[in-house]
Predicted model as a PDB file, atoms N, CA, C, CB and O in Angstrom, pLDDT in the B-factor column:
MODEL        1                                                                  
ATOM      1  N   UNK A   1     -20.164  -9.899   6.270  1.00 89.00           N  
ATOM      2  CA  UNK A   1     -21.060 -10.066   7.380  1.00 89.00           C  
ATOM      3  C   UNK A   1     -21.020  -8.769   8.195  1.00 89.00           C  
ATOM      4  CB  UNK A   1     -20.673 -11.313   8.243  1.00 89.00           C  
ATOM      5  O   UNK A   1     -19.943  -8.281   8.536  1.00 89.00           O  
ATOM      6  N   UNK A   2     -22.161  -8.232   8.495  1.00 90.00           N  
ATOM      7  CA  UNK A   2     -22.241  -6.982   9.263  1.00 90.00           C  
ATOM      8  C   UNK A   2     -21.787  -7.185  10.697  1.00 90.00           C  
ATOM      9  CB  UNK A   2     -23.667  -6.433   9.245  1.00 90.00           C  
ATOM     10  O   UNK A   2     -21.938  -8.269  11.260  1.00 90.00           O  
ATOM     11  N   UNK A   3     -21.233  -6.139  11.281  1.00 92.00           N  
ATOM     12  CA  UNK A   3     -20.777  -6.170  12.676  1.00 92.00           C  
ATOM     13  C   UNK A   3     -22.006  -6.043  13.577  1.00 92.00           C  
ATOM     14  CB  UNK A   3     -19.734  -5.017  12.969  1.00 92.00           C  
ATOM     15  O   UNK A   3     -22.748  -5.066  13.469  1.00 92.00           O  
ATOM     16  N   UNK A   4     -22.232  -7.012  14.459  1.00 89.00           N  
ATOM     17  CA  UNK A   4     -23.406  -6.991  15.334  1.00 89.00           C  
ATOM     18  C   UNK A   4     -23.062  -6.586  16.763  1.00 89.00           C  
ATOM     19  CB  UNK A   4     -24.071  -8.352  15.339  1.00 89.00           C  
ATOM     20  O   UNK A   4     -23.960  -6.228  17.525  1.00 89.00           O  
ATOM     21  N   UNK A   5     -21.777  -6.633  17.151  1.00 92.00           N  
ATOM     22  CA  UNK A   5     -21.342  -6.249  18.489  1.00 92.00           C  
ATOM     23  C   UNK A   5     -21.440  -4.729  18.601  1.00 92.00           C  
ATOM     24  CB  UNK A   5     -19.882  -6.747  18.780  1.00 92.00           C  
ATOM     25  O   UNK A   5     -20.658  -4.007  17.983  1.00 92.00           O  
ATOM     26  N   UNK A   6     -22.401  -4.244  19.390  1.00 93.00           N  
ATOM     27  CA  UNK A   6     -22.687  -2.800  19.457  1.00 93.00           C  
ATOM     28  C   UNK A   6     -21.512  -1.987  20.000  1.00 93.00           C  
ATOM     29  CB  UNK A   6     -23.910  -2.556  20.325  1.00 93.00           C  
ATOM     30  O   UNK A   6     -21.243  -0.893  19.504  1.00 93.00           O  
ATOM     31  N   UNK A   7     -20.817  -2.498  21.000  1.00 95.00           N  
ATOM     32  CA  UNK A   7     -19.676  -1.770  21.567  1.00 95.00           C  
ATOM     33  C   UNK A   7     -18.565  -1.645  20.525  1.00 95.00           C  
ATOM     34  CB  UNK A   7     -19.145  -2.483  22.842  1.00 95.00           C  
ATOM     35  O   UNK A   7     -17.974  -0.576  20.373  1.00 95.00           O  
ATOM     36  N   UNK A   8     -18.282  -2.723  19.815  1.00 94.00           N  
ATOM     37  CA  UNK A   8     -17.266  -2.696  18.765  1.00 94.00           C  
ATOM     38  C   UNK A   8     -17.691  -1.768  17.634  1.00 94.00           C  
ATOM     39  CB  UNK A   8     -17.009  -4.111  18.224  1.00 94.00           C  
ATOM     40  O   UNK A   8     -16.878  -0.999  17.120  1.00 94.00           O  
ATOM     41  N   UNK A   9     -18.950  -1.838  17.249  1.00 94.00           N  
ATOM     42  CA  UNK A   9     -19.448  -0.990  16.163  1.00 94.00           C  
ATOM     43  C   UNK A   9     -19.323   0.490  16.522  1.00 94.00           C  
ATOM     44  CB  UNK A   9     -20.912  -1.335  15.843  1.00 94.00           C  
ATOM     45  O   UNK A   9     -18.999   1.305  15.659  1.00 94.00           O  
ATOM     46  N   UNK A  10     -19.574   0.843  17.770  1.00 94.00           N  
ATOM     47  CA  UNK A  10     -19.397   2.233  18.207  1.00 94.00           C  
ATOM     48  C   UNK A  10     -17.948   2.670  18.042  1.00 94.00           C  
ATOM     49  CB  UNK A  10     -19.836   2.401  19.672  1.00 94.00           C  
ATOM     50  O   UNK A  10     -17.675   3.781  17.588  1.00 94.00           O  
ATOM     51  N   UNK A  11     -17.017   1.788  18.416  1.00 94.00           N  
ATOM     52  CA  UNK A  11     -15.590   2.098  18.288  1.00 94.00           C  
ATOM     53  C   UNK A  11     -15.207   2.269  16.821  1.00 94.00           C  
ATOM     54  CB  UNK A  11     -14.735   0.990  18.934  1.00 94.00           C  
ATOM     55  O   UNK A  11     -14.480   3.199  16.472  1.00 94.00           O  
ATOM     56  N   UNK A  12     -15.696   1.372  15.962  1.00 96.00           N  
ATOM     57  CA  UNK A  12     -15.410   1.479  14.530  1.00 96.00           C  
ATOM     58  C   UNK A  12     -15.982   2.779  13.955  1.00 96.00           C  
ATOM     59  CB  UNK A  12     -15.988   0.265  13.776  1.00 96.00           C  
ATOM     60  O   UNK A  12     -15.347   3.427  13.122  1.00 96.00           O  
ATOM     61  N   UNK A  13     -17.163   3.149  14.398  1.00 95.00           N  
ATOM     62  CA  UNK A  13     -17.801   4.370  13.886  1.00 95.00           C  
ATOM     63  C   UNK A  13     -17.113   5.641  14.370  1.00 95.00           C  
ATOM     64  CB  UNK A  13     -19.260   4.402  14.296  1.00 95.00           C  
ATOM     65  O   UNK A  13     -17.349   6.716  13.820  1.00 95.00           O  
ATOM     66  N   UNK A  14     -16.260   5.533  15.398  1.00 94.00           N  
ATOM     67  CA  UNK A  14     -15.430   6.679  15.777  1.00 94.00           C  
ATOM     68  C   UNK A  14     -14.389   6.944  14.685  1.00 94.00           C  
ATOM     69  CB  UNK A  14     -14.734   6.430  17.148  1.00 94.00           C  
ATOM     70  O   UNK A  14     -14.036   8.094  14.422  1.00 94.00           O  
ATOM     71  N   UNK A  15     -13.903   5.873  14.056  1.00 92.00           N  
ATOM     72  CA  UNK A  15     -12.933   6.008  12.965  1.00 92.00           C  
ATOM     73  C   UNK A  15     -13.619   6.478  11.695  1.00 92.00           C  
ATOM     74  CB  UNK A  15     -12.209   4.676  12.713  1.00 92.00           C  
ATOM     75  O   UNK A  15     -13.073   7.295  10.954  1.00 92.00           O  
ATOM     76  N   UNK A  16     -14.824   5.959  11.442  1.00 95.00           N  
ATOM     77  CA  UNK A  16     -15.605   6.367  10.271  1.00 95.00           C  
ATOM     78  C   UNK A  16     -17.058   5.955  10.480  1.00 95.00           C  
ATOM     79  CB  UNK A  16     -15.031   5.734   8.961  1.00 95.00           C  
ATOM     80  O   UNK A  16     -17.340   4.786  10.741  1.00 95.00           O  
ATOM     81  N   UNK A  17     -17.987   6.915  10.366  1.00 95.00           N  
ATOM     82  CA  UNK A  17     -19.401   6.573  10.540  1.00 95.00           C  
ATOM     83  C   UNK A  17     -19.913   5.685   9.404  1.00 95.00           C  
ATOM     84  CB  UNK A  17     -20.243   7.848  10.624  1.00 95.00           C  
ATOM     85  O   UNK A  17     -19.324   5.632   8.324  1.00 95.00           O  
ATOM     86  N   UNK A  18     -21.015   4.994   9.668  1.00 94.00           N  
ATOM     87  CA  UNK A  18     -21.653   4.200   8.624  1.00 94.00           C  
ATOM     88  C   UNK A  18     -21.573   2.707   8.872  1.00 94.00           C  
ATOM     89  CB  UNK A  18     -21.036   4.513   7.306  1.00 94.00           C  
ATOM     90  O   UNK A  18     -21.349   2.255   9.995  1.00 94.00           O  
ATOM     91  N   UNK A  19     -21.761   1.953   7.801  1.00 94.00           N  
ATOM     92  CA  UNK A  19     -21.817   0.493   7.855  1.00 94.00           C  
ATOM     93  C   UNK A  19     -20.402  -0.094   7.871  1.00 94.00           C  
ATOM     94  CB  UNK A  19     -22.619  -0.063   6.655  1.00 94.00           C  
ATOM     95  O   UNK A  19     -19.535   0.327   7.106  1.00 94.00           O  
ATOM     96  N   UNK A  20     -20.188  -1.066   8.750  1.00 96.00           N  
ATOM     97  CA  UNK A  20     -18.932  -1.813   8.823  1.00 96.00           C  
ATOM     98  C   UNK A  20     -19.247  -3.295   8.685  1.00 96.00           C  
ATOM     99  CB  UNK A  20     -18.171  -1.523  10.161  1.00 96.00           C  
ATOM    100  O   UNK A  20     -20.263  -3.772   9.190  1.00 96.00           O  
ATOM    101  N   UNK A  21     -18.369  -4.018   8.001  1.00 96.00           N  
ATOM    102  CA  UNK A  21     -18.512  -5.458   7.821  1.00 96.00           C  
ATOM    103  C   UNK A  21     -17.266  -6.176   8.306  1.00 96.00           C  
ATOM    104  CB  UNK A  21     -18.784  -5.796   6.352  1.00 96.00           C  
ATOM    105  O   UNK A  21     -16.156  -5.651   8.213  1.00 96.00           O  
ATOM    106  N   UNK A  22     -17.462  -7.401   8.832  1.00 96.00           N  
ATOM    107  CA  UNK A  22     -16.338  -8.268   9.169  1.00 96.00           C  
ATOM    108  C   UNK A  22     -16.038  -9.100   7.924  1.00 96.00           C  
ATOM    109  CB  UNK A  22     -16.655  -9.184  10.427  1.00 96.00           C  
ATOM    110  O   UNK A  22     -16.943  -9.668   7.313  1.00 96.00           O  
ATOM    111  N   UNK A  23     -14.756  -9.165   7.554  1.00 96.00           N  
ATOM    112  CA  UNK A  23     -14.348  -9.838   6.321  1.00 96.00           C  
ATOM    113  C   UNK A  23     -13.371 -10.966   6.651  1.00 96.00           C  
ATOM    114  CB  UNK A  23     -13.705  -8.830   5.329  1.00 96.00           C  
ATOM    115  O   UNK A  23     -12.462 -10.801   7.465  1.00 96.00           O  
ATOM    116  N   UNK A  24     -13.575 -12.109   6.006  1.00 96.00           N  
ATOM    117  CA  UNK A  24     -12.671 -13.253   6.085  1.00 96.00           C  
ATOM    118  C   UNK A  24     -12.282 -13.602   4.652  1.00 96.00           C  
ATOM    119  CB  UNK A  24     -13.339 -14.487   6.830  1.00 96.00           C  
ATOM    120  O   UNK A  24     -13.147 -13.937   3.842  1.00 96.00           O  
ATOM    121  N   UNK A  25     -10.995 -13.528   4.330  1.00 96.00           N  
ATOM    122  CA  UNK A  25     -10.521 -13.890   2.994  1.00 96.00           C  
ATOM    123  C   UNK A  25      -9.412 -14.919   3.126  1.00 96.00           C  
ATOM    124  CB  UNK A  25     -10.025 -12.640   2.214  1.00 96.00           C  
ATOM    125  O   UNK A  25      -8.459 -14.732   3.883  1.00 96.00           O  
ATOM    126  N   UNK A  26      -9.547 -16.003   2.381  1.00 97.00           N  
ATOM    127  CA  UNK A  26      -8.559 -17.071   2.403  1.00 97.00           C  
ATOM    128  C   UNK A  26      -7.556 -16.890   1.274  1.00 97.00           C  
ATOM    129  CB  UNK A  26      -9.239 -18.438   2.299  1.00 97.00           C  
ATOM    130  O   UNK A  26      -7.901 -16.416   0.191  1.00 97.00           O  
ATOM    131  N   UNK A  27      -6.320 -17.270   1.537  1.00 96.00           N  
ATOM    132  CA  UNK A  27      -5.291 -17.161   0.518  1.00 96.00           C  
ATOM    133  C   UNK A  27      -4.072 -17.980   0.895  1.00 96.00           C  
ATOM    134  CB  UNK A  27      -4.903 -15.708   0.304  1.00 96.00           C  
ATOM    135  O   UNK A  27      -4.123 -18.851   1.763  1.00 96.00           O  
ATOM    136  N   UNK A  28      -2.990 -17.682   0.228  1.00 96.00           N  
ATOM    137  CA  UNK A  28      -1.743 -18.429   0.407  1.00 96.00           C  
ATOM    138  C   UNK A  28      -0.587 -17.485   0.722  1.00 96.00           C  
ATOM    139  CB  UNK A  28      -1.424 -19.257  -0.851  1.00 96.00           C  
ATOM    140  O   UNK A  28      -0.504 -16.385   0.178  1.00 96.00           O  
ATOM    141  N   UNK A  29       0.297 -17.926   1.601  1.00 95.00           N  
ATOM    142  CA  UNK A  29       1.598 -17.302   1.807  1.00 95.00           C  
ATOM    143  C   UNK A  29       2.591 -18.417   1.535  1.00 95.00           C  
ATOM    144  CB  UNK A  29       1.764 -16.670   3.278  1.00 95.00           C  
ATOM    145  O   UNK A  29       2.799 -19.298   2.369  1.00 95.00           O  
ATOM    146  N   UNK A  30       3.203 -18.369   0.353  1.00 96.00           N  
ATOM    147  CA  UNK A  30       4.033 -19.488  -0.080  1.00 96.00           C  
ATOM    148  C   UNK A  30       3.148 -20.708  -0.250  1.00 96.00           C  
ATOM    149  CB  UNK A  30       5.179 -19.771   0.933  1.00 96.00           C  
ATOM    150  O   UNK A  30       2.195 -20.681  -1.029  1.00 96.00           O  
ATOM    151  N   UNK A  31       3.455 -21.776   0.470  1.00 96.00           N  
ATOM    152  CA  UNK A  31       2.636 -22.994   0.388  1.00 96.00           C  
ATOM    153  C   UNK A  31       1.700 -23.142   1.586  1.00 96.00           C  
ATOM    154  CB  UNK A  31       3.534 -24.222   0.287  1.00 96.00           C  
ATOM    155  O   UNK A  31       1.049 -24.176   1.735  1.00 96.00           O  
ATOM    156  N   UNK A  32       1.624 -22.114   2.445  1.00 96.00           N  
ATOM    157  CA  UNK A  32       0.787 -22.166   3.648  1.00 96.00           C  
ATOM    158  C   UNK A  32      -0.559 -21.499   3.407  1.00 96.00           C  
ATOM    159  CB  UNK A  32       1.501 -21.495   4.828  1.00 96.00           C  
ATOM    160  O   UNK A  32      -0.634 -20.410   2.838  1.00 96.00           O  
ATOM    161  N   UNK A  33      -1.637 -22.175   3.854  1.00 97.00           N  
ATOM    162  CA  UNK A  33      -2.974 -21.583   3.804  1.00 97.00           C  
ATOM    163  C   UNK A  33      -3.089 -20.569   4.937  1.00 97.00           C  
ATOM    164  CB  UNK A  33      -4.093 -22.681   3.914  1.00 97.00           C  
ATOM    165  O   UNK A  33      -2.696 -20.851   6.069  1.00 97.00           O  
ATOM    166  N   UNK A  34      -3.627 -19.387   4.632  1.00 97.00           N  
ATOM    167  CA  UNK A  34      -3.854 -18.367   5.655  1.00 97.00           C  
ATOM    168  C   UNK A  34      -5.233 -17.746   5.445  1.00 97.00           C  
ATOM    169  CB  UNK A  34      -2.742 -17.275   5.613  1.00 97.00           C  
ATOM    170  O   UNK A  34      -5.817 -17.849   4.366  1.00 97.00           O  
ATOM    171  N   UNK A  35      -5.735 -17.110   6.475  1.00 97.00           N  
ATOM    172  CA  UNK A  35      -6.998 -16.392   6.406  1.00 97.00           C  
ATOM    173  C   UNK A  35      -6.766 -14.975   6.917  1.00 97.00           C  
ATOM    174  CB  UNK A  35      -8.112 -17.117   7.230  1.00 97.00           C  
ATOM    175  O   UNK A  35      -6.175 -14.775   7.978  1.00 97.00           O  
ATOM    176  N   UNK A  36      -7.237 -14.001   6.153  1.00 97.00           N  
ATOM    177  CA  UNK A  36      -7.153 -12.596   6.541  1.00 97.00           C  
ATOM    178  C   UNK A  36      -8.461 -12.222   7.216  1.00 97.00           C  
ATOM    179  CB  UNK A  36      -6.865 -11.673   5.307  1.00 97.00           C  
ATOM    180  O   UNK A  36      -9.536 -12.467   6.668  1.00 97.00           O  
ATOM    181  N   UNK A  37      -8.380 -11.631   8.396  1.00 97.00           N  
ATOM    182  CA  UNK A  37      -9.561 -11.202   9.144  1.00 97.00           C  
ATOM    183  C   UNK A  37      -9.441  -9.698   9.373  1.00 97.00           C  
ATOM    184  CB  UNK A  37      -9.698 -11.981  10.508  1.00 97.00           C  
ATOM    185  O   UNK A  37      -8.405  -9.215   9.829  1.00 97.00           O  
ATOM    186  N   UNK A  38     -10.500  -8.963   9.056  1.00 97.00           N  
ATOM    187  CA  UNK A  38     -10.487  -7.524   9.300  1.00 97.00           C  
ATOM    188  C   UNK A  38     -11.888  -6.951   9.223  1.00 97.00           C  
ATOM    189  CB  UNK A  38      -9.577  -6.818   8.299  1.00 97.00           C  
ATOM    190  O   UNK A  38     -12.823  -7.614   8.774  1.00 97.00           O  
ATOM    191  N   UNK A  39     -12.021  -5.713   9.667  1.00 97.00           N  
ATOM    192  CA  UNK A  39     -13.269  -4.973   9.550  1.00 97.00           C  
ATOM    193  C   UNK A  39     -13.095  -3.950   8.442  1.00 97.00           C  
ATOM    194  CB  UNK A  39     -13.664  -4.289  10.901  1.00 97.00           C  
ATOM    195  O   UNK A  39     -12.043  -3.319   8.339  1.00 97.00           O  
ATOM    196  N   UNK A  40     -14.133  -3.779   7.601  1.00 97.00           N  
ATOM    197  CA  UNK A  40     -14.032  -2.857   6.474  1.00 97.00           C  
ATOM    198  C   UNK A  40     -15.273  -1.965   6.421  1.00 97.00           C  
ATOM    199  CB  UNK A  40     -13.861  -3.635   5.142  1.00 97.00           C  
ATOM    200  O   UNK A  40     -16.401  -2.444   6.534  1.00 97.00           O  
ATOM    201  N   UNK A  41     -15.046  -0.662   6.248  1.00 96.00           N  
ATOM    202  CA  UNK A  41     -16.142   0.288   6.123  1.00 96.00           C  
ATOM    203  C   UNK A  41     -16.646   0.305   4.683  1.00 96.00           C  
ATOM    204  CB  UNK A  41     -15.695   1.701   6.563  1.00 96.00           C  
ATOM    205  O   UNK A  41     -16.023  -0.272   3.792  1.00 96.00           O  
ATOM    206  N   UNK A  42     -17.770   0.966   4.465  1.00 93.00           N  
ATOM    207  CA  UNK A  42     -18.352   1.063   3.124  1.00 93.00           C  
ATOM    208  C   UNK A  42     -17.399   1.754   2.150  1.00 93.00           C  
ATOM    209  CB  UNK A  42     -19.683   1.820   3.177  1.00 93.00           C  
ATOM    210  O   UNK A  42     -17.424   1.465   0.954  1.00 93.00           O  
ATOM    211  N   UNK A  43     -16.556   2.665   2.650  1.00 95.00           N  
ATOM    212  CA  UNK A  43     -15.615   3.386   1.782  1.00 95.00           C  
ATOM    213  C   UNK A  43     -14.316   2.607   1.551  1.00 95.00           C  
ATOM    214  CB  UNK A  43     -15.291   4.746   2.387  1.00 95.00           C  
ATOM    215  O   UNK A  43     -13.484   3.016   0.741  1.00 95.00           O  
ATOM    216  N   UNK A  44     -14.139   1.471   2.270  1.00 95.00           N  
ATOM    217  CA  UNK A  44     -12.939   0.656   2.099  1.00 95.00           C  
ATOM    218  C   UNK A  44     -11.907   0.814   3.197  1.00 95.00           C  
ATOM    219  CB  UNK A  44     -12.310   0.979   0.809  1.00 95.00           C  
ATOM    220  O   UNK A  44     -10.840   0.203   3.124  1.00 95.00           O  
ATOM    221  N   UNK A  45     -12.195   1.620   4.218  1.00 95.00           N  
ATOM    222  CA  UNK A  45     -11.266   1.762   5.342  1.00 95.00           C  
ATOM    223  C   UNK A  45     -11.206   0.439   6.104  1.00 95.00           C  
ATOM    224  CB  UNK A  45     -11.699   2.932   6.289  1.00 95.00           C  
ATOM    225  O   UNK A  45     -12.237  -0.190   6.341  1.00 95.00           O  
ATOM    226  N   UNK A  46      -9.990   0.015   6.490  1.00 96.00           N  
ATOM    227  CA  UNK A  46      -9.777  -1.275   7.147  1.00 96.00           C  
ATOM    228  C   UNK A  46      -9.300  -1.046   8.582  1.00 96.00           C  
ATOM    229  CB  UNK A  46      -8.747  -2.136   6.359  1.00 96.00           C  
ATOM    230  O   UNK A  46      -8.517  -0.133   8.844  1.00 96.00           O  
ATOM    231  N   UNK A  47      -9.781  -1.885   9.514  1.00 94.00           N  
ATOM    232  CA  UNK A  47      -9.438  -1.792  10.928  1.00 94.00           C  
ATOM    233  C   UNK A  47      -9.161  -3.189  11.464  1.00 94.00           C  
ATOM    234  CB  UNK A  47     -10.573  -1.105  11.736  1.00 94.00           C  
ATOM    235  O   UNK A  47      -9.861  -4.137  11.108  1.00 94.00           O  
ATOM    236  N   UNK A  48      -8.158  -3.327  12.309  1.00 94.00           N  
ATOM    237  CA  UNK A  48      -7.847  -4.562  13.037  1.00 94.00           C  
ATOM    238  C   UNK A  48      -7.537  -5.739  12.103  1.00 94.00           C  
ATOM    239  CB  UNK A  48      -9.010  -4.928  13.945  1.00 94.00           C  
ATOM    240  O   UNK A  48      -8.134  -6.809  12.222  1.00 94.00           O  
ATOM    241  N   UNK A  49      -6.615  -5.533  11.192  1.00 95.00           N  
ATOM    242  CA  UNK A  49      -6.216  -6.544  10.213  1.00 95.00           C  
ATOM    243  C   UNK A  49      -5.372  -7.624  10.893  1.00 95.00           C  
ATOM    244  CB  UNK A  49      -5.429  -5.896   9.044  1.00 95.00           C  
ATOM    245  O   UNK A  49      -4.421  -7.312  11.611  1.00 95.00           O  
ATOM    246  N   UNK A  50      -5.724  -8.910  10.665  1.00 96.00           N  
ATOM    247  CA  UNK A  50      -4.984 -10.032  11.243  1.00 96.00           C  
ATOM    248  C   UNK A  50      -4.790 -11.116  10.191  1.00 96.00           C  
ATOM    249  CB  UNK A  50      -5.722 -10.603  12.481  1.00 96.00           C  
ATOM    250  O   UNK A  50      -5.657 -11.328   9.344  1.00 96.00           O  
ATOM    251  N   UNK A  51      -3.654 -11.798  10.246  1.00 96.00           N  
ATOM    252  CA  UNK A  51      -3.393 -12.964   9.406  1.00 96.00           C  
ATOM    253  C   UNK A  51      -3.383 -14.173  10.329  1.00 96.00           C  
ATOM    254  CB  UNK A  51      -2.032 -12.828   8.608  1.00 96.00           C  
ATOM    255  O   UNK A  51      -2.605 -14.229  11.281  1.00 96.00           O  
ATOM    256  N   UNK A  52      -4.259 -15.151  10.042  1.00 96.00           N  
ATOM    257  CA  UNK A  52      -4.364 -16.341  10.887  1.00 96.00           C  
ATOM    258  C   UNK A  52      -4.032 -17.579  10.059  1.00 96.00           C  
ATOM    259  CB  UNK A  52      -5.787 -16.459  11.507  1.00 96.00           C  
ATOM    260  O   UNK A  52      -4.323 -17.617   8.863  1.00 96.00           O  
ATOM    261  N   UNK A  53      -3.430 -18.586  10.677  1.00 96.00           N  
ATOM    262  CA  UNK A  53      -3.106 -19.818   9.938  1.00 96.00           C  
ATOM    263  C   UNK A  53      -4.376 -20.590   9.572  1.00 96.00           C  
ATOM    264  CB  UNK A  53      -2.166 -20.716  10.773  1.00 96.00           C  
ATOM    265  O   UNK A  53      -5.366 -20.562  10.304  1.00 96.00           O  
ATOM    266  N   UNK A  54      -4.333 -21.269   8.443  1.00 96.00           N  
ATOM    267  CA  UNK A  54      -5.477 -22.070   8.000  1.00 96.00           C  
ATOM    268  C   UNK A  54      -6.513 -21.219   7.303  1.00 96.00           C  
ATOM    269  CB  UNK A  54      -6.113 -22.787   9.176  1.00 96.00           C  
ATOM    270  O   UNK A  54      -6.384 -19.996   7.236  1.00 96.00           O  
ATOM    271  N   UNK A  55      -7.546 -21.871   6.782  1.00 94.00           N  
ATOM    272  CA  UNK A  55      -8.623 -21.162   6.084  1.00 94.00           C  
ATOM    273  C   UNK A  55      -9.864 -21.076   6.959  1.00 94.00           C  
ATOM    274  CB  UNK A  55      -8.960 -21.860   4.756  1.00 94.00           C  
ATOM    275  O   UNK A  55     -10.174 -22.015   7.692  1.00 94.00           O  
ATOM    276  N   UNK A  56     -10.565 -19.970   6.887  1.00 91.00           N  
ATOM    277  CA  UNK A  56     -11.792 -19.769   7.630  1.00 91.00           C  
ATOM    278  C   UNK A  56     -13.040 -20.077   6.787  1.00 91.00           C  
ATOM    279  CB  UNK A  56     -11.849 -18.346   8.141  1.00 91.00           C  
ATOM    280  O   UNK A  56     -14.096 -20.400   7.331  1.00 91.00           O  
ATOM    281  N   UNK A  57     -12.912 -19.974   5.471  1.00 87.00           N  
ATOM    282  CA  UNK A  57     -14.052 -20.189   4.562  1.00 87.00           C  
ATOM    283  C   UNK A  57     -13.910 -21.521   3.855  1.00 87.00           C  
ATOM    284  CB  UNK A  57     -14.158 -19.045   3.526  1.00 87.00           C  
ATOM    285  O   UNK A  57     -13.355 -21.595   2.758  1.00 87.00           O  
ATOM    286  N   UNK A  58     -14.406 -22.564   4.477  1.00 70.00           N  
ATOM    287  CA  UNK A  58     -14.286 -23.884   3.835  1.00 70.00           C  
ATOM    288  C   UNK A  58     -15.637 -24.454   3.559  1.00 70.00           C  
ATOM    289  CB  UNK A  58     -13.487 -24.850   4.699  1.00 70.00           C  
ATOM    290  O   UNK A  58     -15.744 -25.557   3.022  1.00 70.00           O  
TER     291      UNK A  58                                                      
ENDMDL                                                                          
END                                                                             
């Protein structure tokens, strides 16, 4: 999903110009469901990586 928050997008583009997407990936840590949240540039650069409990994509 593309980043629509203009202020945040400006900050991300300071790190790397171009298109940035917000990513939600679900997975497991042991037997616990977790969701990874981060912003990713077209080249694969990652910003603001977070691990949250539970799944976001259900």
